[in-house]
N, CA, C and O atoms as CSV, one atom per row, in Angstrom:
chain,resi,resn,atom,element,x,y,z
A,1,MET,N,N,14.620,-23.795,-9.633
A,1,MET,CA,C,14.568,-24.033,-8.260
A,1,MET,C,C,14.045,-22.840,-7.526
A,1,MET,O,O,14.606,-21.750,-7.638
A,2,PRO,N,N,12.987,-23.012,-6.780
A,2,PRO,CA,C,12.292,-21.845,-5.997
A,2,PRO,C,C,13.188,-21.132,-5.037
A,2,PRO,O,O,14.021,-21.778,-4.401
A,3,THR,N,N,13.067,-19.830,-4.893
A,3,THR,CA,C,13.891,-19.098,-3.881
A,3,THR,C,C,13.421,-19.438,-2.501
A,3,THR,O,O,12.316,-19.941,-2.296
A,4,PRO,N,N,14.287,-19.150,-1.554
A,4,PRO,CA,C,13.804,-19.282,-0.218
A,4,PRO,C,C,12.416,-18.518,0.119
A,4,PRO,O,O,11.503,-18.967,0.812
A,5,ARG,N,N,12.462,-17.349,-0.482
A,5,ARG,CA,C,11.035,-16.602,-0.202
A,5,ARG,C,C,9.930,-17.296,-0.721
A,5,ARG,O,O,8.891,-17.346,-0.064
A,6,GLU,N,N,10.027,-17.866,-1.875
A,6,GLU,CA,C,8.913,-18.463,-2.439
A,6,GLU,C,C,8.727,-19.829,-1.800
A,6,GLU,O,O,7.583,-20.277,-1.714
A,7,THR,N,N,9.598,-20.414,-1.416
A,7,THR,CA,C,9.458,-21.779,-0.555
A,7,THR,C,C,8.645,-21.475,0.688
A,7,THR,O,O,7.699,-22.194,1.010
A,8,ILE,N,N,9.014,-20.405,1.389
A,8,ILE,CA,C,8.358,-20.041,2.599
A,8,ILE,C,C,6.781,-19.675,2.369
A,8,ILE,O,O,5.849,-20.120,3.039
A,9,ARG,N,N,6.699,-18.855,1.382
A,9,ARG,CA,C,5.338,-18.419,1.008
A,9,ARG,C,C,4.438,-19.528,0.575
A,9,ARG,O,O,3.259,-19.537,0.928
A,10,THR,N,N,4.969,-20.499,-0.203
A,10,THR,CA,C,4.212,-21.617,-0.664
A,10,THR,C,C,3.811,-22.475,0.572
A,10,THR,O,O,2.682,-22.959,0.652
A,11,ALA,N,N,4.771,-22.656,1.546
A,11,ALA,CA,C,4.302,-23.433,2.714
A,11,ALA,C,C,3.112,-22.806,3.465
A,11,ALA,O,O,2.304,-23.525,4.054
A,12,LEU,N,N,3.002,-21.421,3.442
A,12,LEU,CA,C,1.908,-20.834,4.237
A,12,LEU,C,C,0.674,-20.692,3.449
A,12,LEU,O,O,-0.393,-20.508,4.034
A,13,ARG,N,N,0.736,-20.766,2.126
A,13,ARG,CA,C,-0.417,-20.430,1.252
A,13,ARG,C,C,-1.514,-21.529,1.416
A,13,ARG,O,O,-1.206,-22.680,1.727
A,14,GLY,N,N,-2.664,-21.183,1.221
A,14,GLY,CA,C,-3.732,-22.205,1.351
A,14,GLY,C,C,-4.299,-22.438,-0.125
A,14,GLY,O,O,-3.735,-21.973,-1.115
A,15,ASP,N,N,-5.382,-23.146,-0.177
A,15,ASP,CA,C,-6.131,-23.374,-1.503
A,15,ASP,C,C,-6.878,-22.256,-1.853
A,15,ASP,O,O,-6.773,-21.204,-1.223
A,16,VAL,N,N,-7.726,-22.408,-2.933
A,16,VAL,CA,C,-8.722,-21.415,-3.381
A,16,VAL,C,C,-9.641,-21.014,-2.183
A,16,VAL,O,O,-10.093,-21.909,-1.469
A,17,LEU,N,N,-9.929,-19.724,-1.938
A,17,LEU,CA,C,-10.784,-19.338,-0.896
A,17,LEU,C,C,-12.241,-19.941,-1.035
A,17,LEU,O,O,-12.921,-19.801,-2.052
A,18,PRO,N,N,-12.641,-20.616,0.077
A,18,PRO,CA,C,-14.008,-21.096,0.083
A,18,PRO,C,C,-14.998,-20.033,0.209
A,18,PRO,O,O,-14.681,-18.929,0.652
A,19,GLU,N,N,-16.239,-20.331,-0.180
A,19,GLU,CA,C,-17.419,-19.315,-0.029
A,19,GLU,C,C,-17.825,-19.321,1.392
A,19,GLU,O,O,-18.445,-18.340,1.802
A,20,ARG,N,N,-17.577,-20.233,2.146
A,20,ARG,CA,C,-17.988,-20.285,3.609
A,20,ARG,C,C,-16.774,-20.606,4.449
A,20,ARG,O,O,-15.806,-21.189,3.962
A,21,VAL,N,N,-16.820,-20.270,5.566
A,21,VAL,CA,C,-15.583,-20.499,6.507
A,21,VAL,C,C,-15.833,-22.007,6.883
A,21,VAL,O,O,-16.893,-22.434,7.340
A,22,PRO,N,N,-14.656,-22.786,6.614
A,22,PRO,CA,C,-14.754,-24.240,7.035
A,22,PRO,C,C,-14.774,-24.372,8.539
A,22,PRO,O,O,-14.338,-23.479,9.266
A,23,ALA,N,N,-15.311,-25.550,9.016
A,23,ALA,CA,C,-15.398,-25.731,10.454
A,23,ALA,C,C,-14.003,-25.590,11.207
A,23,ALA,O,O,-13.932,-25.122,12.344
A,24,GLU,N,N,-12.934,-26.019,10.508
A,24,GLU,CA,C,-11.635,-25.886,11.095
A,24,GLU,C,C,-11.097,-24.514,11.058
A,24,GLU,O,O,-10.012,-24.300,11.597
A,25,GLY,N,N,-11.757,-23.543,10.464
A,25,GLY,CA,C,-11.262,-22.220,10.331
A,25,GLY,C,C,-10.568,-21.960,8.965
A,25,GLY,O,O,-10.511,-22.841,8.107
A,26,LEU,N,N,-10.064,-20.771,8.801
A,26,LEU,CA,C,-9.417,-20.291,7.572
A,26,LEU,C,C,-8.282,-19.431,7.781
A,26,LEU,O,O,-8.351,-18.487,8.568
A,27,LEU,N,N,-7.186,-19.711,7.092
A,27,LEU,CA,C,-5.987,-18.824,7.231
A,27,LEU,C,C,-5.740,-18.356,5.780
A,27,LEU,O,O,-5.757,-19.145,4.835
A,28,ILE,N,N,-5.514,-17.050,5.654
A,28,ILE,CA,C,-5.152,-16.396,4.378
A,28,ILE,C,C,-3.761,-15.649,4.569
A,28,ILE,O,O,-3.605,-14.799,5.446
A,29,LEU,N,N,-2.876,-15.988,3.781
A,29,LEU,CA,C,-1.563,-15.293,3.827
A,29,LEU,C,C,-1.581,-14.143,2.882
A,29,LEU,O,O,-1.943,-14.301,1.716
A,30,ARG,N,N,-1.172,-12.906,3.384
A,30,ARG,CA,C,-0.964,-11.778,2.663
A,30,ARG,C,C,0.586,-11.660,2.487
A,30,ARG,O,O,1.302,-11.504,3.476
A,31,ASP,N,N,1.080,-11.734,1.267
A,31,ASP,CA,C,2.357,-11.884,1.038
A,31,ASP,C,C,3.291,-10.657,1.512
A,31,ASP,O,O,4.429,-10.888,1.921
A,32,GLY,N,N,2.842,-9.507,1.455
A,32,GLY,CA,C,3.632,-8.361,1.924
A,32,GLY,C,C,4.807,-8.123,0.948
A,32,GLY,O,O,4.750,-8.549,-0.205
A,33,GLU,N,N,5.794,-7.489,1.384
A,33,GLU,CA,C,6.964,-7.091,0.677
A,33,GLU,C,C,8.196,-7.460,1.395
A,33,GLU,O,O,8.231,-7.298,2.615
A,34,PRO,N,N,9.229,-7.948,0.751
A,34,PRO,CA,C,10.410,-8.391,1.403
A,34,PRO,C,C,11.316,-7.084,1.799
A,34,PRO,O,O,12.219,-7.229,2.623
A,35,GLY,N,N,11.097,-5.960,1.274
A,35,GLY,CA,C,11.764,-4.744,1.653
A,35,GLY,C,C,13.279,-4.782,1.213
A,35,GLY,O,O,13.689,-5.688,0.487
A,36,GLU,N,N,14.010,-3.882,1.622
A,36,GLU,CA,C,15.545,-3.857,1.198
A,36,GLU,C,C,16.318,-4.770,2.183
A,36,GLU,O,O,16.079,-4.753,3.390
A,37,PRO,N,N,17.216,-5.536,1.641
A,37,PRO,CA,C,18.064,-6.400,2.471
A,37,PRO,C,C,19.155,-5.716,3.134
A,37,PRO,O,O,19.569,-4.640,2.703
A,38,LYS,N,N,19.673,-6.308,4.215
A,38,LYS,CA,C,20.919,-5.847,4.695
A,38,LYS,C,C,21.986,-6.847,4.096
A,38,LYS,O,O,21.761,-8.053,4.002
A,39,VAL,N,N,23.143,-6.260,3.706
A,39,VAL,CA,C,24.064,-7.060,2.894
A,39,VAL,C,C,25.368,-7.223,3.673
A,39,VAL,O,O,25.885,-6.285,4.280
A,40,THR,N,N,25.874,-8.452,3.628
A,40,THR,CA,C,27.193,-8.736,4.129
A,40,THR,C,C,28.072,-9.076,2.852
A,40,THR,O,O,27.566,-9.663,1.896
A,41,LEU,N,N,29.408,-8.687,2.866
A,41,LEU,CA,C,30.201,-8.776,1.681
A,41,LEU,C,C,31.001,-10.055,1.591
A,41,LEU,O,O,31.223,-10.581,0.500
A,42,SER,N,N,31.444,-10.564,2.754
A,42,SER,CA,C,32.295,-11.762,2.691
A,42,SER,C,C,31.835,-12.873,3.504
A,42,SER,O,O,32.114,-12.842,4.702
A,43,PRO,N,N,31.153,-13.882,3.024
A,43,PRO,CA,C,30.792,-13.903,1.560
A,43,PRO,C,C,29.454,-13.063,1.355
A,43,PRO,O,O,28.721,-12.753,2.294
A,44,LEU,N,N,29.231,-12.753,0.117
A,44,LEU,CA,C,28.134,-11.867,-0.279
A,44,LEU,C,C,26.802,-12.567,0.017
A,44,LEU,O,O,26.482,-13.599,-0.574
A,45,ARG,N,N,26.073,-12.010,0.898
A,45,ARG,CA,C,24.764,-12.572,1.343
A,45,ARG,C,C,23.768,-11.412,1.562
A,45,ARG,O,O,24.136,-10.336,2.032
A,46,TYR,N,N,22.534,-11.665,1.214
A,46,TYR,CA,C,21.436,-10.675,1.461
A,46,TYR,C,C,20.546,-11.276,2.509
A,46,TYR,O,O,20.083,-12.411,2.408
A,47,HIS,N,N,20.321,-10.453,3.542
A,47,HIS,CA,C,19.569,-10.781,4.642
A,47,HIS,C,C,18.232,-10.067,4.783
A,47,HIS,O,O,18.210,-8.853,4.986
A,48,TYR,N,N,17.115,-10.786,4.682
A,48,TYR,CA,C,15.806,-10.154,4.598
A,48,TYR,C,C,15.075,-10.327,5.883
A,48,TYR,O,O,15.202,-11.333,6.580
A,49,GLN,N,N,14.318,-9.332,6.173
A,49,GLN,CA,C,13.256,-9.401,7.225
A,49,GLN,C,C,11.944,-9.075,6.562
A,49,GLN,O,O,11.506,-7.925,6.561
A,50,HIS,N,N,11.292,-10.126,5.975
A,50,HIS,CA,C,10.132,-9.967,5.208
A,50,HIS,C,C,8.871,-9.942,6.052
A,50,HIS,O,O,8.563,-10.898,6.763
A,51,ARG,N,N,8.147,-8.840,5.965
A,51,ARG,CA,C,6.821,-8.737,6.827
A,51,ARG,C,C,5.736,-9.129,5.929
A,51,ARG,O,O,5.541,-8.672,4.803
A,52,ALA,N,N,4.979,-10.110,6.599
A,52,ALA,CA,C,3.719,-10.668,5.835
A,52,ALA,C,C,2.590,-10.610,6.897
A,52,ALA,O,O,2.854,-10.211,8.032
A,53,GLU,N,N,1.429,-10.969,6.581
A,53,GLU,CA,C,0.284,-11.034,7.543
A,53,GLU,C,C,-0.438,-12.278,7.225
A,53,GLU,O,O,-0.490,-12.732,6.082
A,54,ILE,N,N,-1.017,-12.844,8.290
A,54,ILE,CA,C,-1.810,-14.059,8.247
A,54,ILE,C,C,-3.170,-13.603,8.778
A,54,ILE,O,O,-3.287,-13.166,9.923
A,55,GLU,N,N,-4.206,-13.714,7.919
A,55,GLU,CA,C,-5.536,-13.437,8.469
A,55,GLU,C,C,-6.171,-14.813,8.886
A,55,GLU,O,O,-6.208,-15.791,8.140
A,56,ALA,N,N,-6.630,-14.775,10.072
A,56,ALA,CA,C,-7.366,-16.035,10.605
A,56,ALA,C,C,-8.813,-15.782,10.834
A,56,ALA,O,O,-9.181,-14.738,11.374
A,57,VAL,N,N,-9.625,-16.675,10.452
A,57,VAL,CA,C,-11.021,-16.516,10.612
A,57,VAL,C,C,-11.555,-17.797,11.043
A,57,VAL,O,O,-11.275,-18.841,10.454
A,58,VAL,N,N,-12.349,-17.740,12.100
A,58,VAL,CA,C,-13.060,-18.986,12.565
A,58,VAL,C,C,-14.567,-18.672,12.835
A,58,VAL,O,O,-14.937,-17.526,13.090
A,59,GLN,N,N,-15.342,-19.636,12.776
A,59,GLN,CA,C,-16.781,-19.476,13.059
A,59,GLN,C,C,-17.295,-20.508,13.954
A,59,GLN,O,O,-17.065,-21.704,13.772
A,60,GLY,N,N,-18.008,-20.037,14.946
A,60,GLY,CA,C,-18.507,-21.113,15.908
A,60,GLY,C,C,-20.002,-20.900,16.134
A,60,GLY,O,O,-20.599,-19.874,15.810
A,61,THR,N,N,-20.505,-21.879,16.672
A,61,THR,CA,C,-22.021,-21.881,16.853
A,61,THR,C,C,-22.327,-21.307,18.158
A,61,THR,O,O,-23.404,-20.733,18.319
A,62,VAL,N,N,-21.431,-21.412,19.159
A,62,VAL,CA,C,-21.595,-20.754,20.455
A,62,VAL,C,C,-20.646,-19.538,20.613
A,62,VAL,O,O,-19.432,-19.647,20.435
A,63,ARG,N,N,-21.228,-18.421,20.942
A,63,ARG,CA,C,-20.481,-17.169,20.983
A,63,ARG,C,C,-20.034,-16.969,22.464
A,63,ARG,O,O,-20.773,-17.377,23.361
A,64,ASP,N,N,-18.931,-16.397,22.732
A,64,ASP,CA,C,-18.390,-16.132,24.090
A,64,ASP,C,C,-19.378,-15.169,24.730
A,64,ASP,O,O,-19.540,-14.070,24.201
A,65,ALA,N,N,-20.006,-15.475,25.754
A,65,ALA,CA,C,-20.846,-14.641,26.539
A,65,ALA,C,C,-21.081,-13.247,26.020
A,65,ALA,O,O,-20.863,-12.270,26.737
A,66,ALA,N,N,-21.511,-13.144,24.815
A,66,ALA,CA,C,-21.521,-11.810,24.192
A,66,ALA,C,C,-22.900,-11.198,24.417
A,66,ALA,O,O,-23.881,-11.942,24.438
A,67,ASP,N,N,-23.034,-9.801,24.596
A,67,ASP,CA,C,-24.198,-9.159,24.788
A,67,ASP,C,C,-24.974,-8.996,23.415
A,67,ASP,O,O,-24.675,-8.112,22.612
A,68,ARG,N,N,-25.942,-9.868,23.214
A,68,ARG,CA,C,-26.628,-9.965,21.907
A,68,ARG,C,C,-27.641,-8.839,21.768
A,68,ARG,O,O,-28.296,-8.768,20.728
A,69,THR,N,N,-27.823,-7.903,22.800
A,69,THR,CA,C,-28.643,-6.738,22.695
A,69,THR,C,C,-27.936,-5.433,22.521
A,69,THR,O,O,-28.569,-4.381,22.425
A,70,LEU,N,N,-26.565,-5.488,22.477
A,70,LEU,CA,C,-25.693,-4.259,22.468
A,70,LEU,C,C,-26.121,-3.307,23.601
A,70,LEU,O,O,-26.378,-2.132,23.340
A,71,GLY,N,N,-26.197,-3.751,24.748
A,71,GLY,CA,C,-26.491,-2.896,25.962
A,71,GLY,C,C,-27.908,-2.389,25.848
A,71,GLY,O,O,-28.195,-1.251,26.219
A,72,ARG,N,N,-28.813,-3.237,25.329
A,72,ARG,CA,C,-30.271,-3.006,25.224
A,72,ARG,C,C,-30.599,-1.891,24.171
A,72,ARG,O,O,-31.644,-1.243,24.233
A,73,LEU,N,N,-29.633,-1.700,23.188
A,73,LEU,CA,C,-29.872,-0.779,22.134
A,73,LEU,C,C,-30.740,-1.432,21.082
A,73,LEU,O,O,-31.401,-0.727,20.320
A,74,CYS,N,N,-30.763,-2.749,21.008
A,74,CYS,CA,C,-31.623,-3.476,20.056
A,74,CYS,C,C,-32.167,-4.741,20.652
A,74,CYS,O,O,-31.751,-5.136,21.741
A,75,ASP,N,N,-33.051,-5.367,19.997
A,75,ASP,CA,C,-33.624,-6.586,20.630
A,75,ASP,C,C,-32.745,-7.792,20.494
A,75,ASP,O,O,-32.659,-8.597,21.422
A,76,TRP,N,N,-32.044,-7.958,19.295
A,76,TRP,CA,C,-31.242,-9.085,19.082
A,76,TRP,C,C,-30.264,-8.877,17.940
A,76,TRP,O,O,-30.682,-8.418,16.877
A,77,VAL,N,N,-29.028,-9.180,18.093
A,77,VAL,CA,C,-27.983,-9.083,17.043
A,77,VAL,C,C,-27.794,-10.461,16.586
A,77,VAL,O,O,-27.554,-11.368,17.383
A,78,GLU,N,N,-27.911,-10.671,15.118
A,78,GLU,CA,C,-27.509,-12.038,14.575
A,78,GLU,C,C,-26.745,-11.565,13.241
A,78,GLU,O,O,-26.522,-10.421,12.846
A,79,GLY,N,N,-26.419,-12.793,12.681
A,79,GLY,CA,C,-25.701,-12.599,11.318
A,79,GLY,C,C,-24.319,-13.043,11.529
A,79,GLY,O,O,-24.110,-14.144,12.038
A,80,ALA,N,N,-23.306,-12.225,11.156
A,80,ALA,CA,C,-21.921,-12.561,11.235
A,80,ALA,C,C,-21.364,-12.460,12.677
A,80,ALA,O,O,-20.149,-12.500,12.868
A,81,ALA,N,N,-22.221,-12.334,13.657
A,81,ALA,CA,C,-21.615,-12.275,15.031
A,81,ALA,C,C,-20.891,-13.523,15.421
A,81,ALA,O,O,-20.042,-13.472,16.311
A,82,SER,N,N,-21.168,-14.617,14.820
A,82,SER,CA,C,-20.393,-15.774,15.234
A,82,SER,C,C,-18.940,-15.962,14.580
A,82,SER,O,O,-18.182,-16.882,14.885
A,83,LEU,N,N,-18.664,-14.984,13.658
A,83,LEU,CA,C,-17.388,-14.969,13.104
A,83,LEU,C,C,-16.382,-14.326,14.016
A,83,LEU,O,O,-16.721,-13.335,14.663
A,84,LYS,N,N,-15.212,-14.802,14.109
A,84,LYS,CA,C,-14.104,-14.098,14.808
A,84,LYS,C,C,-12.890,-14.067,13.807
A,84,LYS,O,O,-12.642,-15.033,13.086
A,85,ALA,N,N,-12.163,-12.937,13.797
A,85,ALA,CA,C,-11.061,-12.913,12.863
A,85,ALA,C,C,-9.978,-12.044,13.563
A,85,ALA,O,O,-10.212,-11.213,14.440
A,86,ALA,N,N,-8.694,-12.373,13.020
A,86,ALA,CA,C,-7.545,-11.551,13.559
A,86,ALA,C,C,-6.606,-11.571,12.455
A,86,ALA,O,O,-6.507,-12.482,11.632
A,87,VAL,N,N,-5.881,-10.435,12.495
A,87,VAL,CA,C,-4.644,-10.286,11.494
A,87,VAL,C,C,-3.411,-10.461,12.386
A,87,VAL,O,O,-3.177,-9.745,13.359
A,88,ILE,N,N,-2.656,-11.459,11.977
A,88,ILE,CA,C,-1.491,-11.772,12.694
A,88,ILE,C,C,-0.194,-11.387,11.894
A,88,ILE,O,O,0.149,-12.032,10.903
A,89,PRO,N,N,0.509,-10.311,12.366
A,89,PRO,CA,C,1.751,-10.041,11.558
A,89,PRO,C,C,2.854,-11.054,11.820
A,89,PRO,O,O,3.023,-11.518,12.948
A,90,VAL,N,N,3.617,-11.404,10.761
A,90,VAL,CA,C,4.628,-12.315,10.965
A,90,VAL,C,C,5.889,-11.742,10.244
A,90,VAL,O,O,5.733,-11.111,9.199
A,91,ILE,N,N,7.038,-11.927,10.729
A,91,ILE,CA,C,8.276,-11.446,10.011
A,91,ILE,C,C,9.120,-12.728,9.700
A,91,ILE,O,O,9.504,-13.500,10.578
A,92,LEU,N,N,9.366,-12.876,8.382
A,92,LEU,CA,C,10.154,-13.969,7.926
A,92,LEU,C,C,11.603,-13.573,7.761
A,92,LEU,O,O,11.914,-12.718,6.931
A,93,HIS,N,N,12.534,-14.196,8.559
A,93,HIS,CA,C,13.969,-13.865,8.451
A,93,HIS,C,C,14.540,-14.973,7.560
A,93,HIS,O,O,14.360,-16.170,7.784
A,94,TYR,N,N,15.243,-14.479,6.533
A,94,TYR,CA,C,16.042,-15.450,5.705
A,94,TYR,C,C,17.225,-14.838,5.006
A,94,TYR,O,O,17.301,-13.620,4.845
A,95,THR,N,N,18.135,-15.666,4.596
A,95,THR,CA,C,19.358,-15.116,3.913
A,95,THR,C,C,19.403,-15.853,2.523
A,95,THR,O,O,18.933,-16.975,2.339
A,96,THR,N,N,19.967,-15.158,1.658
A,96,THR,CA,C,20.029,-15.734,0.274
A,96,THR,C,C,21.443,-15.152,-0.482
A,96,THR,O,O,21.907,-14.061,-0.150
A,97,ALA,N,N,21.992,-15.882,-1.392
A,97,ALA,CA,C,23.136,-15.496,-1.954
A,97,ALA,C,C,22.870,-14.420,-3.145
A,97,ALA,O,O,23.702,-13.605,-3.542
A,98,ASP,N,N,21.550,-14.580,-3.634
A,98,ASP,CA,C,21.159,-13.634,-4.737
A,98,ASP,C,C,20.153,-12.714,-4.229
A,98,ASP,O,O,19.372,-13.057,-3.342
A,99,PRO,N,N,20.141,-11.492,-4.790
A,99,PRO,CA,C,19.095,-10.500,-4.399
A,99,PRO,C,C,17.740,-10.846,-5.074
A,99,PRO,O,O,17.680,-11.221,-6.245
A,100,LEU,N,N,16.687,-10.703,-4.294
A,100,LEU,CA,C,15.514,-11.028,-4.883
A,100,LEU,C,C,14.959,-10.108,-5.815
A,100,LEU,O,O,14.979,-8.899,-5.583
A,101,ALA,N,N,14.442,-10.605,-6.894
A,101,ALA,CA,C,13.901,-9.788,-7.984
A,101,ALA,C,C,12.537,-9.459,-7.755
A,101,ALA,O,O,11.922,-8.775,-8.573
C-alpha cells in the first residue's frame, strides 16, 4: 500500500516529458524532501510539511505587448520568447502513523 506521501506525489506527477511544450502547457513536479516531522506521542503520529515545487511552462503564439527590440538594442528578438515559465512552491501537509523512510 502506498504511503500518503507517495499517493500525493503520484497524483501530481505527469507522464514522460515531451520534446515540445503541448498546447495546454506543461507541469513538472519536483519532489523535494519531506524534512523532519513534528511528532505527537498519544497517539503516535508524524506530521510533515513537505516542500515541493511545480514548474509550469506555457507557450503561446501571441506575446503580451512585449518589446521585441529590447529598447531598440536589436532589430528583432525571436526564438523562445513565446515561452512563459514559473516555479510554484507548494507545501504538502500530511500525517502518518509511520515515519517515512
